[in-house]
N, CA, C and O atoms as a printed pandas DataFrame, in Angstrom:
     atom_number atom_name residue_name chain_id  residue_number  x_coord  y_coord  z_coord
0              1         N          UNK        A               1   34.747   44.248   48.712
1              2        CA          UNK        A               1   35.372   43.663   49.880
2              3         C          UNK        A               1   35.672   44.777   50.893
3              4         O          UNK        A               1   35.762   45.956   50.550
4              5         N          UNK        A               2   35.819   44.367   52.112
5              6        CA          UNK        A               2   36.102   45.355   53.158
6              7         C          UNK        A               2   37.169   44.832   54.098
7              8         O          UNK        A               2   37.276   43.628   54.334
8              9         N          UNK        A               3   37.955   45.752   54.631
9             10        CA          UNK        A               3   38.892   45.470   55.717
10            11         C          UNK        A               3   38.511   46.432   56.818
11            12         O          UNK        A               3   38.705   47.642   56.700
12            13         N          UNK        A               4   37.972   45.888   57.880
13            14        CA          UNK        A               4   37.435   46.749   58.933
14            15         C          UNK        A               4   36.245   47.503   58.382
15            16         O          UNK        A               4   35.288   46.900   57.896
16            17         N          UNK        A               5   36.306   48.843   58.460
17            18        CA          UNK        A               5   35.236   49.677   57.925
18            19         C          UNK        A               5   35.608   50.261   56.577
19            20         O          UNK        A               5   34.840   51.038   56.009
20            21         N          UNK        A               6   36.777   49.899   56.051
21            22        CA          UNK        A               6   37.268   50.486   54.801
22            23         C          UNK        A               6   36.889   49.589   53.605
23            24         O          UNK        A               6   37.036   48.368   53.660
24            25         N          UNK        A               7   36.412   50.209   52.551
25            26        CA          UNK        A               7   36.094   49.490   51.317
26            27         C          UNK        A               7   37.359   49.300   50.506
27            28         O          UNK        A               7   38.137   50.235   50.319
28            29         N          UNK        A               8   37.560   48.074   50.022
29            30        CA          UNK        A               8   38.747   47.740   49.220
30            31         C          UNK        A               8   38.277   47.265   47.862
31            32         O          UNK        A               8   37.402   46.403   47.775
32            33         N          UNK        A               9   38.844   47.811   46.807
33            34        CA          UNK        A               9   38.512   47.395   45.458
34            35         C          UNK        A               9   39.633   46.512   44.946
35            36         O          UNK        A               9   40.781   46.950   44.879
36            37         N          UNK        A              10   39.321   45.268   44.580
37            38        CA          UNK        A              10   40.285   44.306   44.037
38            39         C          UNK        A              10   39.917   44.096   42.571
39            40         O          UNK        A              10   38.765   43.812   42.241
40            41         N          UNK        A              11   40.913   44.240   41.699
41            42        CA          UNK        A              11   40.652   44.099   40.276
42            43         C          UNK        A              11   41.825   43.448   39.558
43            44         O          UNK        A              11   42.947   43.430   40.065
44            45         N          UNK        A              12   41.554   42.918   38.384
45            46        CA          UNK        A              12   42.570   42.295   37.532
46            47         C          UNK        A              12   43.270   43.380   36.742
47            48         O          UNK        A              12   42.610   44.227   36.139
48            49         N          UNK        A              13   44.601   43.371   36.731
49            50        CA          UNK        A              13   45.364   44.372   35.990
50            51         C          UNK        A              13   45.472   43.942   34.536
51            52         O          UNK        A              13   45.747   42.778   34.246
52            53         N          UNK        A              14   45.261   44.862   33.640
53            54        CA          UNK        A              14   45.294   44.560   32.210
54            55         C          UNK        A              14   46.725   44.475   31.681
55            56         O          UNK        A              14   47.020   43.625   30.840
56            57         N          UNK        A              15   47.604   45.330   32.155
57            58        CA          UNK        A              15   48.952   45.399   31.596
58            59         C          UNK        A              15   49.966   44.561   32.365
59            60         O          UNK        A              15   51.157   44.598   32.053
60            61         N          UNK        A              16   49.516   43.804   33.367
61            62        CA          UNK        A              16   50.428   42.963   34.168
62            63         C          UNK        A              16   49.735   41.660   34.508
63            64         O          UNK        A              16   48.531   41.494   34.312
64            65         N          UNK        A              17   50.535   40.740   35.023
65            66        CA          UNK        A              17   49.957   39.481   35.511
66            67         C          UNK        A              17   49.520   39.677   36.950
67            68         O          UNK        A              17   50.276   40.223   37.753
68            69         N          UNK        A              18   48.333   39.249   37.289
69            70        CA          UNK        A              18   47.895   39.318   38.664
70            71         C          UNK        A              18   46.794   40.315   38.928
71            72         O          UNK        A              18   46.119   40.798   38.019
72            73         N          UNK        A              19   46.631   40.612   40.230
73            74        CA          UNK        A              19   45.555   41.457   40.715
74            75         C          UNK        A              19   46.101   42.617   41.500
75            76         O          UNK        A              19   47.251   42.586   41.938
76            77         N          UNK        A              20   45.289   43.649   41.688
77            78        CA          UNK        A              20   45.659   44.792   42.481
78            79         C          UNK        A              20   44.533   45.089   43.453
79            80         O          UNK        A              20   43.372   44.784   43.180
80            81         N          UNK        A              21   44.878   45.687   44.593
81            82        CA          UNK        A              21   43.916   46.125   45.582
82            83         C          UNK        A              21   44.119   47.612   45.814
83            84         O          UNK        A              21   45.256   48.069   45.927
84            85         N          UNK        A              22   43.032   48.375   45.888
85            86        CA          UNK        A              22   43.092   49.824   46.039
86            87         C          UNK        A              22   42.236   50.231   47.223
87            88         O          UNK        A              22   41.067   49.859   47.318
88            89         N          UNK        A              23   42.844   51.014   48.142
89            90        CA          UNK        A              23   42.109   51.476   49.330
90            91         C          UNK        A              23   42.880   52.610   49.978
91            92         O          UNK        A              23   44.087   52.490   50.187
92            93         N          UNK        A              24   42.215   53.704   50.301
93            94        CA          UNK        A              24   42.806   54.795   51.082
94            95         C          UNK        A              24   44.175   55.238   50.541
95            96         O          UNK        A              24   45.129   55.338   51.312
96            97         N          UNK        A              25   44.282   55.495   49.278
97            98        CA          UNK        A              25   45.541   55.942   48.649
98            99         C          UNK        A              25   46.643   54.911   48.711
99           100         O          UNK        A              25   47.815   55.269   48.597
100          101         N          UNK        A              26   46.312   53.637   48.889
101          102        CA          UNK        A              26   47.290   52.542   48.849
102          103         C          UNK        A              26   46.948   51.657   47.655
103          104         O          UNK        A              26   45.782   51.407   47.351
104          105         N          UNK        A              27   48.011   51.188   46.983
105          106        CA          UNK        A              27   47.834   50.250   45.874
106          107         C          UNK        A              27   48.791   49.109   46.110
107          108         O          UNK        A              27   49.998   49.317   46.239
108          109         N          UNK        A              28   48.253   47.886   46.166
109          110        CA          UNK        A              28   49.083   46.708   46.356
110          111         C          UNK        A              28   48.821   45.736   45.213
111          112         O          UNK        A              28   47.747   45.740   44.613
112          113         N          UNK        A              29   49.808   44.911   44.923
113          114        CA          UNK        A              29   49.696   43.948   43.840
114          115         C          UNK        A              29   49.973   42.538   44.364
115          116         O          UNK        A              29   50.733   42.361   45.316
116          117         N          UNK        A              30   49.357   41.549   43.741
117          118        CA          UNK        A              30   49.595   40.169   44.089
118          119         C          UNK        A              30   49.238   39.260   42.912
119          120         O          UNK        A              30   48.530   39.666   41.991
120          121         N          UNK        A              31   49.730   38.053   42.957
121          122        CA          UNK        A              31   49.446   37.112   41.869
122          123         C          UNK        A              31   48.025   36.559   41.956
123          124         O          UNK        A              31   47.483   36.087   40.957
124          125         N          UNK        A              32   47.422   36.613   43.136
125          126        CA          UNK        A              32   46.024   36.194   43.306
126          127         C          UNK        A              32   45.255   37.290   44.031
127          128         O          UNK        A              32   45.856   38.211   44.584
128          129         N          UNK        A              33   43.953   37.197   44.030
129          130        CA          UNK        A              33   43.130   38.181   44.738
130          131         C          UNK        A              33   43.414   38.158   46.226
131          132         O          UNK        A              33   43.511   39.212   46.854
132          133         N          UNK        A              34   43.547   36.983   46.795
133          134        CA          UNK        A              34   43.804   36.863   48.215
134          135         C          UNK        A              34   45.159   37.455   48.602
135          136         O          UNK        A              34   45.281   38.080   49.656
136          137         N          UNK        A              35   46.170   37.266   47.766
137          138        CA          UNK        A              35   47.482   37.811   48.053
138          139         C          UNK        A              35   47.446   39.331   48.014
139          140         O          UNK        A              35   48.045   39.978   48.873
140          141         N          UNK        A              36   46.765   39.914   47.048
141          142        CA          UNK        A              36   46.649   41.370   46.959
142          143         C          UNK        A              36   45.905   41.907   48.199
143          144         O          UNK        A              36   46.276   42.947   48.744
144          145         N          UNK        A              37   44.882   41.210   48.629
145          146        CA          UNK        A              37   44.117   41.632   49.812
146          147         C          UNK        A              37   44.945   41.515   51.083
147          148         O          UNK        A              37   44.889   42.404   51.933
148          149         N          UNK        A              38   45.702   40.453   51.230
149          150        CA          UNK        A              38   46.580   40.290   52.398
150          151         C          UNK        A              38   47.627   41.387   52.463
151          152         O          UNK        A              38   47.915   41.910   53.540
152          153         N          UNK        A              39   48.189   41.734   51.336
153          154        CA          UNK        A              39   49.188   42.806   51.308
154          155         C          UNK        A              39   48.552   44.153   51.655
155          156         O          UNK        A              39   49.192   45.009   52.264
156          157         N          UNK        A              40   47.287   44.334   51.261
157          158        CA          UNK        A              40   46.584   45.568   51.597
158          159         C          UNK        A              40   46.351   45.660   53.109
159          160         O          UNK        A              40   46.470   46.738   53.690
160          161         N          UNK        A              41   46.025   44.543   53.737
161          162        CA          UNK        A              41   45.855   44.538   55.195
162          163         C          UNK        A              41   47.125   45.006   55.880
163          164         O          UNK        A              41   47.067   45.807   56.812
164          165         N          UNK        A              42   48.263   44.519   55.432
165          166        CA          UNK        A              42   49.553   44.911   56.017
166          167         C          UNK        A              42   49.833   46.391   55.778
167          168         O          UNK        A              42   50.317   47.075   56.679
168          169         N          UNK        A              43   49.540   46.892   54.593
169          170        CA          UNK        A              43   49.769   48.306   54.277
170          171         C          UNK        A              43   48.904   49.212   55.176
171          172         O          UNK        A              43   49.375   50.233   55.676
172          173         N          UNK        A              44   47.664   48.829   55.365
173          174        CA          UNK        A              44   46.776   49.637   56.206
174          175         C          UNK        A              44   47.212   49.583   57.670
175          176         O          UNK        A              44   47.104   50.579   58.386
176          177         N          UNK        A              45   47.704   48.428   58.118
177          178        CA          UNK        A              45   48.200   48.313   59.487
178          179         C          UNK        A              45   49.414   49.197   59.707
179          180         O          UNK        A              45   49.535   49.820   60.762
180          181         N          UNK        A              46   50.334   49.267   58.717
181          182        CA          UNK        A              46   51.482   50.148   58.830
182          183         C          UNK        A              46   51.061   51.591   58.920
183          184         O          UNK        A              46   51.607   52.349   59.722
184          185         N          UNK        A              47   50.087   51.989   58.102
185          186        CA          UNK        A              47   49.588   53.362   58.118
186          187         C          UNK        A              47   48.948   53.700   59.471
187          188         O          UNK        A              47   49.160   54.789   60.005
188          189         N          UNK        A              48   48.178   52.778   60.013
189          190        CA          UNK        A              48   47.533   53.013   61.301
190          191         C          UNK        A              48   48.583   53.182   62.405
191          192         O          UNK        A              48   48.432   54.036   63.280
192          193         N          UNK        A              49   49.642   52.372   62.365
193          194        CA          UNK        A              49   50.708   52.500   63.368
194          195         C          UNK        A              49   51.417   53.849   63.255
195          196         O          UNK        A              49   51.759   54.453   64.271
196          197         N          UNK        A              50   51.639   54.322   62.036
197          198        CA          UNK        A              50   52.297   55.620   61.851
198          199         C          UNK        A              50   51.425   56.743   62.367
199          200         O          UNK        A              50   51.921   57.685   62.986
200          201         N          UNK        A              51   50.110   56.649   62.114
201          202        CA          UNK        A              51   49.192   57.694   62.560
202          203         C          UNK        A              51   49.112   57.743   64.080
203          204         O          UNK        A              51   49.073   58.828   64.660
204          205         N          UNK        A              52   49.088   56.587   64.732
205          206        CA          UNK        A              52   49.027   56.524   66.171
206          207         C          UNK        A              52   50.312   57.048   66.793
207          208         O          UNK        A              52   50.285   57.659   67.861
208          209         N          UNK        A              53   51.438   56.810   66.128
209          210        CA          UNK        A              53   52.734   57.246   66.647
210          211         C          UNK        A              53   52.852   58.761   66.629
211          212         O          UNK        A              53   53.471   59.344   67.520
212          213         N          UNK        A              54   52.259   59.414   65.613
213          214        CA          UNK        A              54   52.333   60.868   65.503
214          215         C          UNK        A              54   51.505   61.566   66.566
215          216         O          UNK        A              54   51.833   62.690   66.946
216          217         N          UNK        A              55   50.457   60.949   67.053
217          218        CA          UNK        A              55   49.571   61.594   68.028
218          219         C          UNK        A              55   50.132   61.605   69.395
219          220         O          UNK        A              55   49.498   62.114   70.319
C-alpha cells in the first residue's frame, strides 16, 4: 500500500489483536487494516507539518 509516494507495510500482529502499519519510522496500530492505515496517514501528516514548521 502507499500513502502519497511513501510505501506502507500493513501486517497482522502476532502478540496482539489487530493490525499494524509501518512507514518512515512510524508504527501505528488499529483493530482493522483500514484503521491502522488511517492512523498512519495522520501520523505522516503531523510529521510533515513539523518539518515544514522547522524550515
